[in-house]
Backbone as ProteinMPNN parsed JSONL, in Angstrom:
{"seq_chain_A": "XXXXXXXXXXXXXXXXXXXXXXXXXXXXXXXXXXXXXXXXXXXXXXXXXXXXXXXXXXXXXXXXXXXXXXXXXXXXXXXXXXXXXXXXXXXXXXXXXXXXXXXXXXXXXXXXXXXXXXXXXXXXXXXXXXXXXXXXXXXXXXXXXXXXXXXXXXXXXXXXXXXXXXXXXXXXXXXXXXXXXXXXXXXXXXXXXXXXX", "coords_chain_A": {"N_chain_A": [[-8.322, 21.759, -24.901], [-4.949, 22.471, -25.463], [-1.611, 22.723, -24.334], [0.599, 21.403, -24.79], [3.356, 19.455, -26.136], [3.884, 16.405, -27.919], [5.524, 13.864, -26.053], [8.657, 12.074, -25.833], [9.743, 8.723, -25.051], [11.224, 8.489, -21.873], [11.639, 11.201, -21.655], [11.481, 14.267, -19.767], [9.397, 16.802, -18.328], [9.113, 19.989, -16.805], [6.451, 20.79, -14.969], [5.663, 23.098, -13.614], [7.08, 25.106, -14.853], [5.778, 25.21, -17.254], [3.221, 25.859, -16.41], [2.885, 27.984, -14.051], [0.917, 28.443, -12.13], [-0.099, 26.051, -11.26], [-2.026, 23.759, -9.407], [-3.781, 21.617, -9.166], [-4.201, 18.531, -10.87], [-5.393, 16.49, -13.587], [-4.781, 13.211, -14.386], [-4.977, 11.707, -17.303], [-5.687, 8.641, -18.87], [-5.611, 6.577, -21.703], [-6.786, 4.23, -24.234], [-7.189, 1.89, -26.954], [-8.964, -1.046, -27.582], [-9.801, -4.368, -28.779], [-13.182, -5.64, -28.642], [-13.323, -8.264, -27.748], [-10.98, -10.932, -27.044], [-9.402, -13.949, -27.602], [-11.783, -15.082, -26.805], [-12.498, -13.761, -24.516], [-13.516, -10.753, -22.759], [-11.739, -7.616, -23.11], [-10.122, -5.877, -20.705], [-8.725, -3.078, -19.394], [-6.834, -1.582, -16.755], [-6.203, 1.333, -14.93], [-3.811, 2.497, -12.57], [-2.424, 4.067, -9.612], [0.533, 4.786, -7.777], [1.673, 5.963, -4.777], [4.769, 7.073, -3.853], [7.673, 6.852, -1.745], [10.955, 8.182, -0.894], [12.448, 5.914, -1.182], [11.368, 4.679, -3.318], [9.101, 3.184, -2.796], [5.769, 2.287, -1.675], [4.314, 3.983, 1.122], [2.457, 2.817, 2.781], [-0.072, 0.259, 2.331], [-2.393, 1.515, 1.443], [-1.535, 3.489, -0.212], [-1.676, 2.634, -2.745], [-3.558, 3.129, -5.434], [-6.396, 2.121, -7.057], [-8.936, 0.243, -8.863], [-10.235, -0.931, -6.699], [-9.634, 0.65, -4.564], [-10.21, 3.7, -4.417], [-9.478, 6.227, -3.46], [-6.975, 8.175, -1.721], [-6.056, 8.226, 1.778], [-5.797, 10.865, 2.71], [-7.259, 12.144, 0.841], [-5.987, 13.31, -1.322], [-5.615, 12.192, -3.78], [-7.738, 10.923, -6.274], [-9.267, 8.32, -7.901], [-11.281, 8.132, -10.716], [-12.835, 5.989, -11.398], [-13.499, 2.678, -12.793], [-13.163, 1.785, -16.153], [-14.417, -0.602, -18.117], [-14.374, -1.285, -20.796], [-12.998, 0.397, -22.609], [-14.131, 1.906, -24.586], [-15.114, 4.63, -26.785], [-14.029, 8.074, -27.283], [-11.075, 9.953, -26.243], [-10.023, 10.22, -22.761], [-9.889, 7.117, -21.075], [-9.725, 6.273, -18.426], [-9.445, 8.256, -15.465], [-7.452, 10.086, -13.136], [-7.553, 12.165, -10.457], [-5.57, 14.672, -8.94], [-4.648, 16.509, -6.15], [-2.131, 18.481, -5.899], [-1.133, 20.163, -3.907], [-2.064, 19.018, -1.599], [-0.724, 16.691, -1.185], [1.126, 14.522, 0.947], [4.295, 15.388, 2.417], [6.208, 13.391, 2.415], [5.712, 11.931, 0.195], [7.319, 11.389, -2.644], [7.037, 10.818, -5.281], [4.753, 9.839, -7.879], [3.664, 7.04, -9.479], [2.24, 5.835, -12.504], [0.354, 3.225, -13.702], [-0.81, 0.974, -16.285], [-2.627, -1.899, -16.691], [-3.531, -5.194, -17.898], [-6.502, -6.734, -17.109], [-6.752, -9.83, -15.466], [-4.902, -11.039, -17.221], [-3.175, -13.274, -17.628], [-4.833, -15.531, -17.347], [-6.608, -14.976, -19.417], [-4.941, -14.887, -21.564], [-3.919, -12.521, -22.751], [-2.242, -9.615, -24.041], [-0.325, -6.536, -24.394], [-0.035, -6.371, -27.096], [-2.458, -6.339, -28.389], [-3.432, -3.897, -27.882], [-3.993, -0.555, -28.839], [-3.254, 2.907, -29.614], [-2.583, 3.876, -27.038], [-2.146, 6.125, -24.296], [-0.899, 8.658, -22.013], [-1.767, 11.591, -20.279], [-1.286, 14.849, -18.884], [-3.291, 17.149, -17.317], [-4.265, 20.442, -16.44], [-6.423, 20.673, -13.844], [-8.013, 22.794, -13.111], [-8.083, 24.602, -15.236], [-8.374, 23.115, -17.528], [-6.422, 22.811, -19.435], [-4.197, 20.934, -21.38], [-1.056, 19.786, -20.369], [1.061, 18.021, -20.732], [1.845, 15.15, -22.714], [2.082, 11.722, -23.527], [2.432, 9.303, -25.911], [2.102, 5.891, -26.145], [3.816, 3.898, -28.169], [5.307, 1.689, -28.86], [6.045, -1.732, -29.879], [4.434, -4.105, -28.014], [4.02, -6.821, -27.512], [4.65, -8.799, -25.714], [4.232, -7.867, -23.15], [2.053, -7.39, -20.296], [1.487, -5.319, -18.727], [2.191, -1.857, -17.994], [4.249, 0.795, -16.839], [3.214, 3.884, -17.352], [3.908, 6.569, -16.862], [5.466, 9.052, -14.665], [4.937, 11.295, -11.974], [6.927, 13.562, -10.254], [8.481, 15.165, -7.425], [10.003, 18.367, -7.735], [11.929, 20.413, -6.393], [9.964, 22.986, -5.196], [8.03, 22.375, -6.928], [6.607, 20.237, -9.529], [7.47, 17.605, -11.759], [6.973, 15.816, -14.833], [7.533, 12.588, -16.11], [7.875, 10.698, -19.019], [7.447, 7.301, -19.257], [6.886, 4.455, -20.198], [7.506, 1.803, -19.486], [7.648, -1.584, -19.635], [6.051, -4.595, -18.328], [5.871, -8.044, -17.482], [4.393, -9.231, -15.58], [1.926, -8.247, -14.916], [-0.517, -6.419, -12.916], [-0.044, -7.44, -10.372], [2.759, -7.965, -10.265], [3.826, -5.375, -10.695], [2.776, -4.051, -8.461], [4.014, -5.482, -6.37], [6.665, -4.775, -6.897], [6.667, -2.172, -6.011], [6.415, -2.545, -3.364], [3.925, -3.13, -2.277], [1.698, -4.955, -0.255], [0.211, -7.578, -1.542], [-2.2, -10.105, -2.319], [-1.29, -13.215, -3.776], [-1.954, -13.883, -7.22]], "CA_chain_A": [[-7.303, 22.8, -25.024], [-3.639, 21.851, -25.24], [-0.425, 23.554, -24.258], [1.687, 20.43, -24.717], [3.865, 18.784, -27.319], [4.048, 14.979, -27.611], [6.796, 13.537, -25.412], [9.327, 10.824, -26.18], [10.042, 7.857, -23.916], [12.354, 8.943, -21.075], [11.692, 12.666, -21.585], [10.873, 14.908, -18.596], [9.028, 18.214, -18.438], [8.8, 20.656, -15.546], [5.075, 21.269, -15.124], [5.532, 24.444, -13.076], [7.585, 26.035, -15.867], [4.711, 25.329, -18.259], [2.032, 26.458, -15.792], [3.296, 28.331, -12.683], [-0.223, 28.461, -11.213], [-0.643, 24.694, -11.184], [-2.308, 23.217, -8.084], [-4.482, 20.334, -9.275], [-4.102, 17.951, -12.206], [-6.039, 15.235, -13.958], [-3.97, 12.315, -15.189], [-5.87, 10.961, -18.179], [-5.072, 7.502, -19.536], [-6.53, 6.079, -22.712], [-6.357, 3.102, -25.057], [-8.194, 1.244, -27.794], [-8.821, -2.499, -27.541], [-10.939, -5.084, -29.358], [-14.196, -6.007, -27.644], [-12.97, -9.566, -27.195], [-9.748, -11.556, -27.518], [-9.374, -15.318, -27.071], [-13.078, -15.394, -26.217], [-12.696, -13.015, -23.276], [-13.469, -9.298, -22.902], [-10.435, -6.988, -22.83], [-10.352, -4.857, -19.674], [-7.493, -2.465, -18.897], [-7.009, -0.872, -15.489], [-5.202, 2.336, -14.554], [-3.525, 2.547, -11.137], [-1.412, 5.036, -9.189], [1.297, 4.391, -6.601], [2.351, 7.061, -4.097], [6.053, 6.485, -3.496], [8.594, 7.629, -0.927], [12.276, 8.345, -1.511], [12.969, 4.566, -1.477], [10.586, 4.181, -4.454], [8.136, 2.225, -2.256], [4.603, 2.878, -1.02], [4.48, 4.145, 2.565], [1.56, 1.781, 3.297], [-0.813, -0.337, 1.213], [-3.426, 2.424, 0.943], [-0.921, 4.352, -1.224], [-1.947, 1.965, -4.02], [-4.884, 3.594, -5.866], [-6.862, 1.339, -8.207], [-10.4, 0.112, -8.919], [-10.772, -1.342, -5.393], [-9.236, 1.651, -3.569], [-10.282, 4.841, -5.344], [-8.979, 7.484, -2.879], [-6.002, 8.108, -0.635], [-6.612, 8.58, 3.091], [-5.867, 12.324, 2.851], [-8.09, 12.623, -0.282], [-5.176, 14.062, -2.278], [-5.737, 11.525, -5.072], [-9.015, 10.242, -6.455], [-9.483, 7.588, -9.152], [-12.668, 8.401, -11.073], [-13.597, 4.77, -11.642], [-13.038, 1.671, -13.739], [-13.797, 1.662, -17.473], [-14.114, -2.002, -18.448], [-14.436, -1.56, -22.233], [-12.109, 1.232, -23.42], [-14.878, 2.477, -25.708], [-15.249, 6.076, -26.836], [-12.852, 8.9, -27.529], [-10.509, 10.639, -25.082], [-9.525, 9.442, -21.627], [-10.691, 5.969, -20.636], [-9.766, 6.382, -16.967], [-8.833, 9.501, -15.012], [-7.046, 10.166, -11.735], [-7.406, 13.564, -10.06], [-4.547, 14.849, -7.908], [-4.431, 17.814, -5.546], [-0.687, 18.489, -5.624], [-0.877, 20.873, -2.653], [-2.495, 18.196, -0.468], [0.082, 15.468, -1.071], [2.059, 14.533, 2.071], [5.65, 15.748, 2.009], [7.048, 12.209, 2.22], [5.438, 11.367, -1.133], [8.286, 11.982, -3.562], [6.76, 10.457, -6.669], [3.546, 9.057, -8.143], [3.801, 6.262, -10.712], [0.949, 5.481, -13.098], [0.434, 2.006, -14.501], [-1.991, 0.41, -16.933], [-2.451, -3.346, -16.773], [-4.653, -5.947, -18.455], [-7.163, -7.501, -16.052], [-6.741, -11.291, -15.661], [-4.212, -11.23, -18.501], [-2.649, -14.632, -17.776], [-5.974, -16.422, -17.566], [-7.233, -14.667, -20.703], [-3.876, -14.927, -22.577], [-3.945, -11.229, -23.438], [-1.088, -8.746, -23.792], [-0.457, -5.205, -24.991], [-0.019, -6.464, -28.549], [-3.815, -6.076, -28.904], [-3.787, -2.535, -27.46], [-3.493, 0.513, -29.708], [-3.63, 4.262, -29.22], [-2.44, 4.091, -25.59], [-1.502, 7.403, -23.967], [-1.085, 9.298, -20.718], [-1.653, 13.037, -20.419], [-1.436, 15.634, -17.665], [-4.162, 18.284, -17.596], [-4.584, 21.317, -15.315], [-7.814, 20.41, -13.496], [-8.743, 24.052, -12.95], [-8.218, 25.326, -16.508], [-8.637, 22.18, -18.623], [-5.344, 22.853, -20.423], [-3.276, 19.792, -21.382], [0.314, 20.267, -20.168], [2.027, 17.023, -21.189], [1.211, 13.957, -23.286], [2.996, 10.679, -24.005], [1.755, 8.226, -26.628], [2.855, 4.627, -26.057], [3.712, 3.42, -29.548], [6.191, 0.566, -29.158], [5.48, -3.082, -29.93], [4.398, -4.595, -26.64], [3.296, -8.081, -27.629], [4.969, -9.692, -24.599], [3.899, -7.279, -21.854], [0.641, -7.253, -19.906], [1.409, -4.141, -17.87], [3.154, -0.794, -18.29], [4.316, 2.078, -16.15], [3.096, 4.867, -18.424], [4.619, 7.799, -16.542], [5.668, 9.394, -13.251], [5.028, 12.66, -11.457], [7.873, 13.586, -9.137], [8.769, 16.494, -6.884], [11.15, 19.088, -8.268], [11.918, 21.593, -5.536], [8.609, 23.279, -4.753], [7.109, 22.032, -8.002], [6.462, 18.858, -9.976], [7.799, 17.318, -13.149], [6.385, 14.593, -15.359], [8.446, 11.81, -16.947], [7.283, 9.664, -19.861], [8.183, 6.082, -18.909], [6.725, 3.37, -21.163], [8.275, 0.67, -18.966], [6.792, -2.761, -19.686], [6.138, -5.651, -17.314], [5.183, -9.271, -17.88], [3.726, -9.809, -14.412], [0.654, -7.591, -14.656], [-0.646, -5.521, -11.768], [0.56, -8.094, -9.204], [4.207, -7.751, -10.305], [4.115, -3.96, -10.498], [2.462, -3.743, -7.06], [5.088, -6.042, -5.539], [7.879, -3.979, -7.119], [6.535, -0.958, -5.205], [6.329, -2.968, -1.959], [2.552, -3.29, -1.808], [1.361, -6.317, 0.171], [-0.954, -8.044, -2.286], [-2.355, -11.549, -2.374], [-0.862, -13.805, -5.041], [-3.105, -14.124, -8.103]], "C_chain_A": [[-5.945, 22.205, -24.648], [-2.532, 22.886, -25.266], [0.811, 22.685, -24.442], [2.141, 19.985, -26.091], [4.073, 17.325, -26.962], [5.45, 14.686, -27.075], [7.35, 12.218, -25.942], [9.591, 10.026, -24.904], [11.301, 8.34, -23.2], [12.44, 10.453, -20.908], [10.98, 13.168, -20.325], [10.483, 16.334, -18.928], [8.714, 18.743, -17.045], [7.43, 21.309, -15.696], [4.903, 22.702, -14.639], [6.118, 25.491, -14.016], [6.544, 26.257, -16.951], [3.537, 26.123, -17.698], [2.344, 26.781, -14.325], [2.149, 28.313, -11.669], [-0.833, 27.098, -10.977], [-0.819, 24.234, -9.732], [-2.947, 21.833, -8.144], [-4.382, 19.832, -10.716], [-5.047, 16.762, -12.346], [-5.031, 14.455, -14.788], [-4.949, 11.467, -16.004], [-5.111, 9.849, -18.875], [-6.08, 6.917, -20.51], [-5.917, 4.982, -23.544], [-7.517, 2.645, -25.928], [-7.917, -0.254, -27.783], [-9.995, -3.14, -28.275], [-11.928, -5.449, -28.259], [-13.884, -7.326, -26.971], [-11.661, -10.042, -27.793], [-9.652, -12.902, -26.832], [-10.676, -15.664, -26.345], [-13.388, -14.661, -24.926], [-12.792, -11.522, -23.579], [-12.081, -8.78, -22.556], [-10.684, -5.805, -21.909], [-9.011, -4.357, -19.17], [-7.786, -1.627, -17.662], [-5.859, 0.094, -15.251], [-5.052, 2.36, -13.037], [-2.477, 3.619, -10.872], [-0.761, 4.538, -7.908], [1.99, 5.621, -6.036], [3.623, 6.501, -3.485], [6.902, 7.442, -2.661], [9.968, 7.685, -1.601], [12.948, 7.008, -1.8], [12.252, 3.929, -2.659], [9.609, 3.078, -4.04], [6.917, 2.978, -1.724], [4.9, 2.997, 0.472], [3.628, 3.122, 3.314], [0.662, 1.344, 2.147], [-1.892, 0.578, 0.646], [-2.857, 3.48, -0.025], [-1.036, 3.762, -2.627], [-3.391, 2.283, -4.405], [-5.271, 2.841, -7.135], [-8.363, 1.13, -8.058], [-11.024, -0.34, -7.604], [-10.386, -0.388, -4.261], [-9.099, 2.978, -4.31], [-9.729, 6.147, -4.786], [-7.912, 7.23, -1.837], [-6.672, 8.571, 0.659], [-6.764, 10.089, 3.246], [-6.636, 12.972, 1.702], [-7.3, 13.479, -1.279], [-5.298, 13.484, -3.686], [-7.063, 10.785, -5.133], [-9.076, 9.623, -7.845], [-10.962, 7.712, -9.491], [-13.44, 7.166, -11.524], [-13.097, 3.94, -12.805], [-13.856, 1.725, -15.029], [-13.433, 0.279, -17.992], [-14.06, -2.279, -19.946], [-13.432, -0.782, -23.066], [-12.799, 1.877, -24.597], [-14.899, 3.997, -25.626], [-13.925, 6.778, -27.066], [-12.335, 9.491, -26.214], [-10.06, 9.69, -23.992], [-10.473, 8.282, -21.327], [-10.799, 5.919, -19.117], [-9.0, 7.632, -16.564], [-8.547, 9.445, -13.515], [-6.801, 11.638, -11.416], [-6.426, 13.666, -8.893], [-4.51, 16.3, -7.454], [-2.97, 17.858, -5.101], [-0.375, 19.13, -4.278], [-1.204, 20.017, -1.432], [-1.664, 16.93, -0.289], [1.031, 15.572, 0.12], [3.498, 14.743, 1.587], [6.55, 14.53, 1.8], [6.671, 11.429, 0.965], [6.33, 12.099, -2.133], [7.859, 11.834, -5.021], [5.421, 9.739, -6.739], [3.74, 8.371, -9.48], [2.427, 5.819, -11.189], [1.113, 4.272, -14.005], [-0.886, 1.738, -15.194], [-1.713, -1.071, -17.147], [-3.703, -3.994, -17.353], [-5.209, -6.855, -17.367], [-7.193, -8.991, -16.417], [-6.019, -11.692, -16.953], [-3.684, -12.645, -18.693], [-3.766, -15.61, -18.105], [-6.566, -16.232, -18.963], [-6.24, -14.665, -21.867], [-3.876, -13.652, -23.435], [-2.701, -10.42, -23.084], [-1.282, -7.438, -24.552], [-0.313, -5.212, -26.512], [-1.38, -6.178, -29.162], [-4.281, -4.659, -28.56], [-3.202, -1.527, -28.447], [-3.912, 1.863, -29.128], [-3.499, 4.559, -27.741], [-1.688, 5.386, -25.315], [-1.717, 7.734, -22.494], [-0.929, 10.791, -20.947], [-1.908, 13.694, -19.075], [-2.19, 16.911, -18.019], [-4.334, 19.114, -16.324], [-6.079, 21.18, -15.031], [-8.638, 21.695, -13.451], [-8.987, 24.785, -14.268], [-8.583, 24.422, -17.68], [-7.556, 22.144, -19.683], [-4.445, 21.63, -20.265], [-1.837, 20.302, -21.34], [1.364, 19.307, -20.705], [1.262, 15.814, -21.711], [2.29, 13.006, -23.804], [2.167, 9.567, -24.628], [2.65, 6.99, -26.634], [2.735, 3.922, -27.393], [4.514, 2.157, -29.825], [5.432, -0.762, -29.221], [5.57, -3.694, -28.543], [3.684, -5.943, -26.576], [3.605, -9.064, -26.504], [4.443, -9.177, -23.262], [2.399, -7.276, -21.581], [0.454, -6.117, -18.904], [2.478, -3.135, -18.254], [3.09, 0.277, -17.214], [4.308, 3.132, -17.246], [3.922, 6.119, -18.131], [4.714, 8.02, -15.049], [5.582, 10.901, -13.048], [6.012, 12.639, -10.303], [8.145, 15.023, -8.702], [10.033, 17.062, -7.519], [11.221, 20.411, -7.531], [10.53, 21.801, -4.968], [7.562, 22.837, -5.778], [7.095, 20.55, -8.327], [6.889, 18.748, -11.435], [7.151, 15.995, -13.55], [7.396, 13.916, -16.274], [7.662, 10.757, -17.714], [8.093, 8.382, -19.687], [8.072, 4.992, -19.987], [7.503, 2.129, -20.78], [7.369, -0.556, -18.84], [7.054, -3.755, -18.577], [5.371, -6.864, -17.819], [4.442, -9.907, -16.712], [2.423, -9.141, -14.05], [0.68, -6.713, -13.424], [-0.001, -6.119, -10.521], [2.064, -7.806, -9.142], [4.548, -6.286, -10.045], [3.866, -3.558, -9.046], [3.56, -4.258, -6.132], [6.374, -5.242, -5.678], [7.862, -2.701, -6.281], [6.257, -1.269, -3.727], [4.92, -2.95, -1.398], [2.354, -4.74, -1.397], [0.084, -6.742, -0.531], [-0.984, -9.569, -2.289], [-1.916, -12.053, -3.739], [-2.088, -14.091, -5.906], [-3.448, -15.608, -8.187]], "O_chain_A": [[-5.818, 21.52, -23.634], [-2.516, 23.794, -26.097], [1.936, 23.155, -24.276], [1.417, 20.115, -27.078], [4.406, 17.019, -25.817], [6.44, 15.205, -27.591], [6.61, 11.365, -26.433], [9.655, 10.59, -23.811], [12.328, 8.575, -23.837], [13.233, 10.939, -20.102], [10.002, 12.571, -19.874], [11.154, 17.001, -19.716], [8.131, 18.046, -16.215], [7.268, 22.264, -16.457], [4.089, 23.446, -15.186], [5.699, 26.648, -13.984], [6.434, 27.352, -17.503], [2.935, 26.943, -18.391], [2.1, 25.953, -13.448], [2.392, 28.181, -10.469], [-1.978, 27.002, -10.535], [0.112, 24.307, -8.93], [-2.693, 20.984, -7.29], [-4.468, 20.615, -11.662], [-5.44, 16.128, -11.367], [-4.492, 14.966, -15.769], [-5.657, 10.62, -15.459], [-4.025, 10.071, -19.41], [-7.259, 6.776, -20.186], [-4.699, 4.808, -23.571], [-8.675, 2.973, -25.67], [-6.775, -0.682, -27.952], [-11.062, -2.537, -28.386], [-11.558, -5.556, -27.09], [-14.141, -7.503, -25.78], [-11.27, -9.631, -28.885], [-9.803, -12.992, -25.613], [-10.675, -16.439, -25.389], [-14.423, -14.905, -24.304], [-12.208, -11.061, -24.56], [-11.337, -9.415, -21.809], [-11.368, -4.85, -22.278], [-8.242, -5.119, -18.584], [-8.858, -1.035, -17.542], [-4.689, -0.276, -15.356], [-6.037, 2.256, -12.306], [-1.742, 4.029, -11.77], [-1.421, 3.941, -7.057], [2.797, 6.254, -6.717], [3.572, 5.562, -2.691], [6.862, 8.659, -2.839], [10.113, 7.276, -2.753], [13.907, 6.952, -2.57], [12.497, 2.765, -2.975], [9.323, 2.162, -4.811], [7.009, 4.152, -1.368], [5.657, 2.195, 1.021], [4.034, 2.619, 4.361], [0.638, 1.99, 1.1], [-2.269, 0.433, -0.517], [-3.612, 4.271, -0.591], [-0.536, 4.345, -3.588], [-4.332, 1.778, -3.792], [-4.578, 2.907, -8.15], [-8.996, 1.769, -7.218], [-12.225, -0.155, -7.404], [-10.777, -0.605, -3.115], [-8.015, 3.336, -4.771], [-9.525, 7.093, -5.546], [-7.927, 6.207, -1.152], [-7.716, 9.222, 0.635], [-7.737, 10.556, 3.838], [-6.669, 14.197, 1.588], [-7.888, 14.285, -2.0], [-5.108, 14.197, -4.671], [-7.463, 10.112, -4.183], [-8.949, 10.324, -8.849], [-11.814, 7.428, -8.649], [-14.576, 7.28, -11.983], [-12.376, 4.422, -13.679], [-15.086, 1.712, -14.996], [-12.266, 0.013, -18.277], [-13.732, -3.397, -20.343], [-13.042, -1.249, -24.136], [-12.135, 2.35, -25.519], [-14.728, 4.58, -24.556], [-12.857, 6.167, -27.048], [-13.047, 9.529, -25.21], [-9.757, 8.523, -24.242], [-11.694, 8.442, -21.325], [-11.848, 5.561, -18.581], [-8.036, 8.025, -17.222], [-9.292, 8.845, -12.74], [-5.947, 12.279, -12.028], [-6.453, 12.847, -7.974], [-4.36, 17.211, -8.269], [-2.621, 17.329, -4.046], [0.542, 18.695, -3.581], [-0.679, 20.263, -0.346], [-1.88, 16.177, 0.661], [1.681, 16.603, 0.294], [3.864, 14.326, 0.488], [7.549, 14.619, 1.086], [7.248, 10.375, 0.698], [6.12, 13.276, -2.427], [8.262, 12.616, -5.883], [5.001, 9.104, -5.771], [3.955, 9.029, -10.498], [1.56, 5.473, -10.387], [1.902, 4.287, -14.949], [-1.941, 2.203, -14.761], [-0.687, -1.445, -17.716], [-4.792, -3.422, -17.308], [-4.478, -7.649, -16.776], [-7.598, -9.368, -17.517], [-6.473, -12.575, -17.68], [-3.735, -13.173, -19.804], [-3.652, -16.416, -19.028], [-6.973, -17.196, -19.611], [-6.63, -14.468, -23.018], [-3.839, -13.706, -24.664], [-2.173, -10.522, -21.977], [-2.272, -7.257, -25.261], [-0.454, -4.169, -27.149], [-1.46, -5.811, -30.335], [-5.395, -4.268, -28.907], [-2.041, -1.642, -28.841], [-4.795, 1.949, -28.275], [-4.223, 5.409, -27.223], [-0.72, 5.712, -26.002], [-2.587, 7.174, -21.828], [-0.066, 11.219, -21.714], [-2.645, 13.171, -18.239], [-1.782, 17.66, -18.906], [-4.529, 18.554, -15.245], [-6.908, 21.528, -15.872], [-9.837, 21.672, -13.727], [-9.977, 25.503, -14.408], [-9.049, 24.903, -18.713], [-7.738, 21.518, -20.727], [-3.987, 21.322, -19.165], [-1.437, 21.134, -22.155], [2.449, 19.737, -21.095], [0.179, 15.49, -21.223], [3.267, 13.422, -24.426], [1.315, 8.966, -23.974], [3.8, 7.039, -27.07], [1.671, 3.4, -27.724], [4.415, 1.599, -30.918], [4.33, -0.892, -28.69], [6.653, -3.789, -27.965], [2.851, -6.177, -25.7], [2.9, -10.061, -26.349], [4.23, -9.962, -22.338], [1.584, -7.174, -22.498], [-0.613, -5.975, -18.308], [3.534, -3.499, -18.77], [2.011, 0.625, -16.734], [5.281, 3.265, -17.989], [4.559, 6.67, -19.028], [4.126, 7.28, -14.26], [6.092, 11.679, -13.854], [5.926, 11.758, -9.447], [8.053, 15.962, -9.493], [10.992, 16.343, -7.798], [10.653, 21.41, -7.973], [9.973, 20.906, -4.333], [6.36, 22.914, -5.524], [7.509, 19.716, -7.522], [6.697, 19.666, -12.231], [6.827, 15.165, -12.701], [8.035, 14.565, -17.102], [6.877, 10.01, -17.13], [9.298, 8.374, -19.942], [9.071, 4.649, -20.619], [8.094, 1.472, -21.637], [6.436, -0.565, -18.037], [8.122, -3.768, -17.965], [4.352, -6.731, -18.497], [3.916, -11.012, -16.845], [1.857, -9.424, -12.994], [1.741, -6.312, -12.945], [0.534, -5.382, -9.694], [2.584, -7.445, -8.086], [5.453, -5.986, -9.266], [4.653, -2.81, -8.465], [3.985, -3.555, -5.215], [7.095, -5.048, -4.699], [8.915, -2.202, -5.885], [5.911, -0.382, -2.946], [4.727, -2.778, -0.195], [2.786, -5.653, -2.1], [-1.007, -6.313, -0.155], [0.053, -10.231, -2.264], [-2.146, -11.389, -4.749], [-3.134, -14.491, -5.395], [-4.389, -15.985, -8.885]]}, "name": "protein", "num_of_chains": 1, "seq": "XXXXXXXXXXXXXXXXXXXXXXXXXXXXXXXXXXXXXXXXXXXXXXXXXXXXXXXXXXXXXXXXXXXXXXXXXXXXXXXXXXXXXXXXXXXXXXXXXXXXXXXXXXXXXXXXXXXXXXXXXXXXXXXXXXXXXXXXXXXXXXXXXXXXXXXXXXXXXXXXXXXXXXXXXXXXXXXXXXXXXXXXXXXXXXXXXXXXX"}
């Protein structure tokens, strides 16, 4: 069930204007990839970063990914790693209880990166049908959707979108911001302490 219209890069929507009763959302991320490229499997990973007003994580556990599936306060839960991208619909999903988010979390950024992209010489040029969508977890209604359609043959990571506070509510922004440093670079940009690849 959908209540949304496709968004353009840079566009914002106020989720509470669309759905005033919104309390919990599912962020669904999807993509299509070949089974193999350069002799390696193609594995994409969705991650979330809880950010403060300085656009940084408050601590390293604010980085939600395949090795850290939940925040300490259980406000965000990653539903697990999909290593193939097979099937229709969302490939990976992140559930968020908006009411349970700490007040010093101003924004949540969502990235998708290619696992071991440098070693495997893979980039988003082999990825098609990539999207991010926001769904009301309680009703199943899709509120916002952004399809990533640009040529991304140089990038191995993208910030797909952001949820950010808007007064008492939340808005979603379609980002489509590419990166050539994979998950390591994006994590460092948000001030996560991560070991060098």
